[in-house]
N, C-alpha and C positions, 0 to 999 in steps of 0.2 A: 416294456421298457421303463424302468424309473425315471423319473423327472421331477428334478427339485426346482421349487420356485425362485426365481432371481426378484431383484428388485424391479426390473421391468415387467414381469408376469403380475409383480403388486400393484405396479402403476396401471397396466392396461387394465385388471380386473377393476377398477374404478369409472371406469367408460362407461355414459348413458345406453350405447347403441354398440352391438355388435356386428360386423361387417357380415356380409352373404358370404364372403369367401369362408372367414372362420367357421360361420355355422357349417357351410356345407363339408369343410374337413373335417370339423368335430363328428359330424354325423357317418362320414366315411369311416375315421379313425374307428367308431364302437362297432361295427360292422364288418369289418375286414379281420379274418383269422389268421393273424399275426404269427403266434404261434406254429399253425399247422405249416404256413409259408416259409418261415426260418428253420424250420426242422427240413422242409423238402429242398432245400437250397443248401445245408450245410454241408452234407457229404462230398458235393462238388466245389466249394469256396475253398478259395487261398488258404493254406496253411499257415502260413506268415514264418516257416521256417528261416527265411533269408530274408534281407531290407527291411524295413518299418514292417509293422504288422499291421495287418488288413483293420479297415474299419468294420463297425459291426454291421452284421446282415440285414438288419431291422432296419437300421438308418438308410443304409444303400435302399433297399427296397422303397421306405417311403420317399426317398428322391427320385426315385424312378418313376413312381407314382405321380408326383408334382410333375414330372415331366410330362407325363402323357397328358394326365388331365388338364394341362395349360398350353399343351403344344410348345415346350421350349426344348433350345438347343440346350447340349450338354453346359456350356458357358453361362447360358442366359439361366437355368434353373439355379447354379450355383450362387450369382448375383441377386436373384429373386428372393432365397434364403436369407440374404445377407439384409436385405431392403422390406421383406414383408416379416412383420410379426407373426400374422397369421400362419405361412408357410413354418416360419422357425418353431414356431410352439408345436406343428405337426411333426416335423421331423426331430423334434427333442432337442436340438443342439443347444446346451450351454456354453457362451461364448468364452467364459470364465474359464472353463474345463477345456474346450475342445472347438477346433475350427468347422467349417465347411466343407465335406470331401469335395475336391476337386474335379474340374471338367475330365480330366483323363481318368481317374477312379471309377467315374459313374459311367464313362465308355467300354471301359473293361469289366464292370459288373456287368451291363448291358450285353454285350459279346459272350460272357458267360451263361446268361440265361439263354441264349439263342443257341451257342454251339452245343447246349445240354438238352434241349426241348422243354427246358423249363417253365417256360410262357405259356406251353401247353397244359402242362402238368398242373400249373396254377387255374386256369382256364377250367380244367376236370377236376380240379378238389373244389372250386365254387358252384359249379353244378353239382357234384357230388354232396354238398352240403343243404344246397337247396332240394335235393331229395331226401335227404334225412331229416327235413323241417316239413316234408309232403307240400311242397311248394310246387312240382313239376306233377303234372296229370297225367301224362301218356294219351295214347289212342291216337292223335293228331299233331300234325308240324303243317307250320307254314313257313314257305320257302319266299326270299327276295334277294336282289342284289342290287348293289348301288355304285357308283362309280366315283373312284377316289383319283382324283388329277394328280398329275405329277408334273413336273417342271419341263417345259419342251425346248427349255432354250439349249444351247450347244455351248454357251459360257461357262466352260469347266476347266478342270486338268485335262479330261479326255479328250474333249472335244467333241465330244457326242451326247446323244440322249440316253435314257435308260435302255438298255437293249433289251431288259424284260418286260418292261411297257408298251403297249400298243395304242393306237386309236381308232376310236369307233365312231360311228355316226349316231346320234339320237337325236328324234325329229330333225331339226334343219340345221344343228350344230353338231360340230367336231369336237372331240375330247380326248386328250392322250393321257394315259396313266393304267389302272388297276381297277378291278371289279374285287368287293368283298360278297360272299354269298354267305347267307345265314340260315339257319333252321330255328325257328321258334315254337315253342311249346303252346299248341293251340288252345289249350285250356287258360293257361296263365300269362301267356307272353314274354316267360326268360327264354334267353338263345341257349340253346345246348350244342350247334355245331356252327363251326365258323370255317369257311376257305377262302381263299385268294387265289385269283387268276389275272392274267392280262386283259385289259378293258375289251379286246375284242372276241373273247370267248363268251359264247352265246349263256345266258342263265340256266338254260334247261341241261348243258352240259354237267352240270356240277351237281343236279338236283339228285340223284342216286346217293351222293356222299354224305347229305344233309337229312336223309332216313333213318327214323329208331327203328331198331328189331321189332318193337310192338307196336309201330305206328299201323292204323288202319285207315287212317284219311289224309291226306294231303293237300292243302291251300295254296292255290298261286295266281298271279295276275294272267293275264292274256298271253304273255310271253311264256309262259311255260304251256299252251296248247300243245298236246300231241305229246307229251312227256310219257304216256302210257305204251306209246310204240316204238319208243327207242330200245336197241337192243341189251343194255344193262338191267332195263328194267322188266322187260319179258323175257329174259332168262334166269331171273331172278324168281327163286318159287315164292317167295313173301312178296316182295314189291310187286310182283304180276297180278296178285288178287287184292291190291288195295284200291281203296276209290279216290280219286283224283277229282276233287272240287276247284276246277280252274275257271277263272271268270272268262265271259266271251267277250269278243270285241262287240264295239257299240253296234256296229253294222251289221252284225249276224243275229241279232235279235230277229224273233219271227215277227212277220208282220209290221216292222219297222216304221212303213209310212204310216199307218193307222194307229195313233195314241189311243183310242177308245177299245182297241181290238183286245176283247180277253186275253188271247194267247200272249200277246206284248205285255199286258199288266204282269201276267203270271211271271213271264222272263224277267220282267224288271223287278219281280220279287224277291226271285230266285237267286238273282244278280244281285241284290241288296244284302241278302242273309250272307251270302258268300262274302261279298267285301267288307261286312261288319265284321267278320272274324278275322279275315285277313289284314284288316287294319291294325290288330296288333304289333305286327311285323316291322312298323313304321318307328314304332315308340323307343326302339335300340337305335335305330339309325338316326332319329332326333338327338338322342341323348350323346352317341358318338360325334354326329357332326357338326350339333351347334354348341350343347354344352360343353362337350370336350373339345371342341373344336378342331376335330380333325376330318376337314375336308381337303387336305392337300397331304400326298406322301411325305414322310419323314424321312426318307433314306432310300436308297438306289436298290433297288433288288424285292424282290418278292417274299423272299426269306425274311428280312429285316422287318419287312412292313406285315408280315403276317405275324410275326412276334408281336408287333407293337399294336394291332388289332386284336388279337388274344388277350392281352391285359385290357386293352379298351372295353370291349365287350364282357368280360370277368367281371370289371367295375362297373358296367352297367348294368349286370344282373344283380351286384351287390348295393348299386344306388337304387334300384327299383324295389328292392329288399327292405332298406333303411328306409324308405318314404313308405312302404305299407307297414312299418312297426317293427321290422327287423326279425332275426331268426327265432329268438326265444318267445317273443308274440306267437309265431305262428304255429310253435311246437307246442303251446299250451293250449291253443284253440285245437290242433288235431287230436291231443290227449282227453280232451272233452267229450 
């Protein structure tokens, strides 16, 4: 997308300090495969045969990403672009020539992506690009799940809570919402699979959907104990032969009462090694929930929230890639 410098750009270029937001957006701008994403959406996009001509796909994509990364509503992201130089620069809007797409236009664009499964294709395209750059090693997967809380209030038009969300008890507290389940490459930490369920669905139920065809080892916390006994695992020729390195519960370590016992020390060592690999799965959750601020569901229904998660985890992969030097740097290393 061509960008013409304005007087505002020239004025801001004289600043002594660049904001963290602008640094982040510039970094993401460089690593996102814009052309591939635009070409992917183009066959489904509005043709503009009647009414006003549609806005450019890339502008709408950039606006949607800002909404996802900063957890903004349709109306708020429109106002934020008007208010923030960094966001306006990222979207590429020149107020002399055009205005920011309104909230309704963004809503229709987001529904277009959801209805045609394009967020899933975007997630898959990022994974494919990581494969081409030799950033995914294969052979092992780490699985985990996190609870995304949903509003429990009934003060809405329907007077009910979201029927697709459920409550679950974790520790001594109850949570109402959904779960995001992910599969992460054990070697590099990039996310290769993501699913969503109501919060009361046990982590172990979704595990078979997160295993790749060439995986030989699966890592998980104690919540995945007994995974090898599941029917969907036992009946699958490949999954039934895999090695499942699942952390034990602390109380199940051998000779737990004697810290000097050699067998307990060995158990602790093995569990520590499992945990050192499994800890990679926590980083994507940190990016999505802390950096992107997605700790509460944005919409009603699993389908819409899964589409948001697919965009967020695709962005998390791109963020980790950008922090590591980008695709080109890793391709050069692979060629050497």
